[in-house]
Z-matrix of the N, CA and C atoms (Angstrom, degrees):
N
C 1 1.455
C 2 1.522 1 109.30
N 3 1.311 2 116.45 1 133.52
C 4 1.456 3 120.83 2 -177.55
C 5 1.527 4 109.86 3 -101.50
N 6 1.322 5 115.38 4 127.92
C 7 1.461 6 120.66 5 171.89
C 8 1.511 7 107.89 6 -141.84
N 9 1.316 8 117.88 7 145.73
C 10 1.453 9 120.62 8 178.28
C 11 1.528 10 110.87 9 -88.30
N 12 1.275 11 117.04 10 -16.38
C 13 1.453 12 122.18 11 -178.01
C 14 1.533 13 107.70 12 -123.71
N 15 1.325 14 118.04 13 133.60
C 16 1.465 15 118.10 14 -178.55
C 17 1.523 16 112.11 15 -65.66
N 18 1.330 17 116.95 16 152.88
C 19 1.461 18 119.70 17 177.54
C 20 1.527 19 110.51 18 -58.10
N 21 1.307 20 116.21 19 148.47
C 22 1.457 21 120.20 20 179.60
C 23 1.524 22 110.27 21 -134.96
N 24 1.329 23 115.37 22 93.88
C 25 1.455 24 118.83 23 175.31
C 26 1.525 25 109.71 24 -65.44
N 27 1.330 26 116.69 25 -32.79
C 28 1.468 27 121.20 26 179.72
C 29 1.527 28 110.51 27 -56.14
N 30 1.314 29 115.77 28 -50.37
C 31 1.473 30 120.88 29 -179.41
C 32 1.526 31 111.05 30 -64.53
N 33 1.336 32 116.25 31 -39.52
C 34 1.467 33 121.39 32 -178.80
C 35 1.524 34 111.40 33 -64.28
N 36 1.322 35 116.58 34 -48.10
C 37 1.464 36 120.06 35 -178.99
C 38 1.521 37 110.92 36 -63.35
N 39 1.309 38 115.85 37 -44.97
C 40 1.472 39 120.01 38 179.57
C 41 1.533 40 110.42 39 -60.62
N 42 1.344 41 116.96 40 -43.65
C 43 1.469 42 120.75 41 -179.55
C 44 1.530 43 111.13 42 -63.26
N 45 1.330 44 116.67 43 -44.92
C 46 1.472 45 120.22 44 -179.58
C 47 1.522 46 110.54 45 -65.58
N 48 1.321 47 116.27 46 -42.87
C 49 1.470 48 120.14 47 -179.43
C 50 1.530 49 110.75 48 -62.52
N 51 1.322 50 116.17 49 -45.29
C 52 1.467 51 119.59 50 -179.21
C 53 1.525 52 111.63 51 -68.86
N 54 1.335 53 117.50 52 -37.52
C 55 1.463 54 120.68 53 178.46
C 56 1.526 55 110.97 54 -61.68
N 57 1.336 56 116.26 55 -33.54
C 58 1.464 57 121.07 56 179.23
C 59 1.530 58 111.61 57 -91.05
N 60 1.330 59 116.14 58 3.04
C 61 1.467 60 123.43 59 179.27
C 62 1.527 61 111.40 60 55.13
N 63 1.327 62 115.56 61 47.18
C 64 1.459 63 121.69 62 -179.81
C 65 1.529 64 110.34 63 -105.69
N 66 1.312 65 117.85 64 132.83
C 67 1.464 66 119.47 65 171.32
C 68 1.538 67 108.73 66 -76.90
N 69 1.307 68 116.90 67 162.17
C 70 1.467 69 119.96 68 177.77
C 71 1.533 70 111.20 69 -58.56
N 72 1.298 71 116.82 70 -30.00
C 73 1.466 72 120.75 71 179.92
C 74 1.533 73 112.45 72 -64.19
N 75 1.320 74 117.32 73 -19.96
C 76 1.472 75 120.80 74 178.85
C 77 1.522 76 111.57 75 -64.61
N 78 1.321 77 117.19 76 -16.80
C 79 1.455 78 122.28 77 -178.05
C 80 1.522 79 112.78 78 -91.07
N 81 1.329 80 117.65 79 9.03
C 82 1.468 81 121.99 80 -176.54
C 83 1.523 82 113.38 81 -53.30
N 84 1.320 83 118.76 82 -35.36
C 85 1.460 84 120.98 83 179.87
C 86 1.530 85 111.61 84 -70.85
N 87 1.335 86 116.88 85 -29.93
C 88 1.460 87 121.27 86 -177.13
C 89 1.527 88 112.77 87 -94.86
N 90 1.320 89 116.87 88 -34.33
C 91 1.461 90 121.63 89 -175.27
C 92 1.520 91 110.11 90 -162.34
N 93 1.313 92 114.39 91 166.55
C 94 1.459 93 118.45 92 175.23
C 95 1.524 94 109.48 93 -76.27
N 96 1.306 95 116.51 94 156.68
C 97 1.462 96 120.74 95 177.70
C 98 1.525 97 109.74 96 -61.65
N 99 1.332 98 116.88 97 -34.34
C 100 1.460 99 121.34 98 178.86
C 101 1.524 100 110.77 99 -62.43
N 102 1.345 101 116.60 100 -42.49
C 103 1.461 102 120.50 101 179.54
C 104 1.524 103 110.79 102 -67.12
N 105 1.324 104 117.09 103 -43.22
C 106 1.468 105 120.95 104 178.73
C 107 1.528 106 109.42 105 -61.62
N 108 1.308 107 116.87 106 -41.97
C 109 1.461 108 120.90 107 177.68
C 110 1.526 109 110.62 108 -61.69
N 111 1.324 110 117.15 109 -42.98
C 112 1.472 111 120.91 110 178.38
C 113 1.528 112 110.86 111 -64.08
N 114 1.336 113 117.33 112 -38.67
C 115 1.462 114 120.63 113 176.32
C 116 1.520 115 110.45 114 -62.45
N 117 1.324 116 116.89 115 -45.57
C 118 1.464 117 121.40 116 -177.10
C 119 1.526 118 112.31 117 -69.54
N 120 1.313 119 117.12 118 -19.70
C 121 1.470 120 120.54 119 176.32
C 122 1.527 121 111.65 120 -94.67
N 123 1.332 122 116.56 121 -0.26
C 124 1.449 123 120.85 122 178.92
C 125 1.513 124 114.53 123 76.38
N 126 1.329 125 116.47 124 17.68
C 127 1.461 126 120.66 125 -178.92
C 128 1.523 127 112.69 126 -85.49
N 129 1.311 128 116.29 127 -20.17
C 130 1.469 129 122.37 128 -179.71
C 131 1.519 130 108.72 129 -129.78
N 132 1.332 131 114.23 130 156.99
C 133 1.468 132 121.09 131 174.90
C 134 1.520 133 108.19 132 -121.89
N 135 1.328 134 117.37 133 127.21
C 136 1.465 135 120.12 134 -175.83
C 137 1.531 136 112.61 135 -81.60
N 138 1.314 137 115.05 136 156.83
C 139 1.457 138 121.57 137 171.95
C 140 1.528 139 108.22 138 -79.83
N 141 1.322 140 115.74 139 168.89
C 142 1.474 141 120.46 140 176.34
C 143 1.529 142 109.77 141 -60.31
N 144 1.334 143 116.50 142 -40.83
C 145 1.472 144 119.98 143 178.73
C 146 1.520 145 111.27 144 -61.15
N 147 1.322 146 116.34 145 -41.56
C 148 1.471 147 120.02 146 -179.34
C 149 1.527 148 110.47 147 -69.48
N 150 1.325 149 117.36 148 -37.84
C 151 1.467 150 120.42 149 176.95
C 152 1.523 151 109.36 150 -59.99
N 153 1.325 152 116.35 151 -40.88
C 154 1.470 153 121.05 152 178.81
C 155 1.523 154 110.52 153 -62.26
N 156 1.317 155 117.54 154 -43.98
C 157 1.470 156 120.72 155 178.86
C 158 1.525 157 111.34 156 -64.57
N 159 1.323 158 116.69 157 -45.64
C 160 1.463 159 120.64 158 -179.42
C 161 1.525 160 111.05 159 -63.81
N 162 1.318 161 116.79 160 -39.98
C 163 1.468 162 120.48 161 177.54
C 164 1.525 163 110.57 162 -62.42
N 165 1.328 164 116.41 163 -37.83
C 166 1.457 165 120.41 164 177.72
C 167 1.518 166 112.04 165 -60.23
N 168 1.330 167 116.00 166 -41.07
C 169 1.469 168 119.87 167 177.91
C 170 1.531 169 110.13 168 -64.03
N 171 1.334 170 115.94 169 -39.01
C 172 1.474 171 120.47 170 179.80
C 173 1.524 172 112.26 171 -79.08
N 174 1.331 173 116.90 172 -7.43
C 175 1.457 174 122.84 173 -177.50
C 176 1.528 175 111.59 174 58.72
N 177 1.348 176 114.59 175 45.63
C 178 1.459 177 121.83 176 174.56
C 179 1.532 178 108.19 177 -133.21
N 180 1.306 179 117.27 178 162.30
C 181 1.459 180 121.85 179 175.95
C 182 1.535 181 108.24 180 -72.58
N 183 1.319 182 118.38 181 143.25
C 184 1.473 183 120.21 182 178.60
C 185 1.532 184 113.06 183 -54.19
N 186 1.323 185 116.97 184 -33.69
C 187 1.468 186 119.20 185 178.42
C 188 1.527 187 112.02 186 -64.44
N 189 1.318 188 116.81 187 -26.23
C 190 1.465 189 120.01 188 176.57
C 191 1.524 190 109.84 189 -62.73
N 192 1.337 191 116.08 190 -44.69
C 193 1.466 192 119.17 191 178.03
C 194 1.531 193 110.85 192 -64.02
N 195 1.325 194 117.14 193 -39.16
C 196 1.467 195 119.56 194 179.11
C 197 1.522 196 111.37 195 -68.49
N 198 1.330 197 116.94 196 -40.67
C 199 1.459 198 120.37 197 177.69
C 200 1.529 199 110.30 198 -61.27
N 201 1.317 200 116.33 199 -44.05
C 202 1.465 201 120.32 200 176.50
C 203 1.535 202 110.88 201 -61.40
N 204 1.333 203 116.25 202 -35.79
C 205 1.466 204 120.65 203 -179.75
C 206 1.525 205 111.98 204 -63.23
N 207 1.332 206 116.50 205 -35.59
C 208 1.454 207 120.92 206 -176.86
C 209 1.519 208 113.05 207 -92.57
N 210 1.308 209 117.32 208 -0.94
C 211 1.458 210 121.57 209 179.28
C 212 1.527 211 110.49 210 -77.53
N 213 1.308 212 115.78 211 137.05
C 214 1.462 213 119.83 212 175.55
C 215 1.519 214 111.26 213 -95.62
N 216 1.349 215 115.55 214 -37.74
C 217 1.458 216 119.09 215 -173.41
C 218 1.525 217 113.07 216 -107.00
N 219 1.343 218 116.71 217 -25.08
C 220 1.453 219 119.35 218 -176.30
C 221 1.517 220 113.16 219 76.74
N 222 1.325 221 116.83 220 13.28
C 223 1.469 222 120.58 221 -179.62
C 224 1.519 223 110.48 222 -94.44
N 225 1.303 224 115.44 223 148.81
C 226 1.465 225 122.31 224 -176.11
C 227 1.531 226 112.52 225 -55.16
N 228 1.322 227 118.00 226 -41.36
C 229 1.467 228 120.90 227 -179.40
C 230 1.527 229 111.04 228 -60.89
N 231 1.309 230 116.37 229 -36.71
C 232 1.468 231 119.68 230 178.53
C 233 1.530 232 110.41 231 -67.96
N 234 1.320 233 117.44 232 -41.77
C 235 1.466 234 120.62 233 177.35
C 236 1.522 235 110.32 234 -60.99
N 237 1.325 236 116.68 235 -43.28
C 238 1.458 237 120.86 236 179.28
C 239 1.529 238 110.69 237 -60.61
N 240 1.336 239 116.83 238 -41.22
C 241 1.469 240 120.69 239 179.11
C 242 1.528 241 110.91 240 -67.00
N 243 1.321 242 117.32 241 -42.66
C 244 1.471 243 120.66 242 177.45
C 245 1.523 244 110.81 243 -60.73
N 246 1.327 245 116.31 244 -43.77
C 247 1.469 246 120.11 245 179.07
C 248 1.525 247 111.52 246 -65.03
N 249 1.319 248 117.61 247 -38.09
C 250 1.462 249 121.00 248 177.85
C 251 1.526 250 110.41 249 -64.85
N 252 1.319 251 116.75 250 -40.99
C 253 1.459 252 120.97 251 177.66
C 254 1.524 253 110.83 252 -61.86
N 255 1.318 254 116.26 253 -47.05
C 256 1.466 255 120.80 254 178.90
C 257 1.520 256 110.54 255 -61.37
N 258 1.312 257 116.97 256 -42.31
C 259 1.464 258 121.01 257 179.35
C 260 1.525 259 111.20 258 -60.38
N 261 1.317 260 116.86 259 -44.39
C 262 1.465 261 120.76 260 178.36
C 263 1.526 262 111.01 261 -63.61
N 264 1.312 263 116.97 262 -42.10
C 265 1.463 264 120.64 263 179.95
C 266 1.522 265 111.31 264 -66.09
N 267 1.318 266 117.28 265 -38.34
C 268 1.462 267 120.85 266 177.42
C 269 1.527 268 111.07 267 -65.03
N 270 1.320 269 116.46 268 -38.43
C 271 1.468 270 120.15 269 177.74
C 272 1.528 271 111.43 270 -60.89
N 273 1.322 272 116.29 271 -30.15
C 274 1.464 273 121.06 272 -177.28
C 275 1.532 274 113.11 273 -85.44
N 276 1.319 275 116.75 274 -7.68
C 277 1.462 276 121.00 275 -178.31
C 278 1.519 277 108.75 276 -105.86
N 279 1.308 278 115.86 277 122.48
C 280 1.451 279 120.19 278 176.93
C 281 1.530 280 107.80 279 -86.82
N 282 1.316 281 115.78 280 112.61
C 283 1.453 282 120.88 281 -179.06
C 284 1.529 283 107.82 282 -98.05
N 285 1.325 284 115.88 283 120.38
C 286 1.452 285 120.88 284 -174.24
C 287 1.524 286 112.17 285 -101.40
N 288 1.306 287 117.86 286 -48.70
C 289 1.468 288 120.95 287 -171.00
C 290 1.520 289 113.65 288 -113.19
N 291 1.300 290 118.93 289 67.29
C 292 1.465 291 120.20 290 175.40
C 293 1.479 292 111.53 291 -102.82
């Protein structure tokens, strides 16, 4: 996958949290405020399990946070293109044991 800007989970989490008007303390069930702060500053990288928990707090699908992470512009057309790319790649992968 080609991107000119590296993925930023920090920016994605912060954007989702602010869009839902959630303080960092809202993540207390999923993580400490210190950990959430470190994630939002790009000092830590979450596991898939942690992304799932954080997405639950934001009331979004975990893929939403990942899509935001890979977005360069945050514009709808870019999201549509990213989703189209993922869709094409999924079509090319034969998934046997899910």
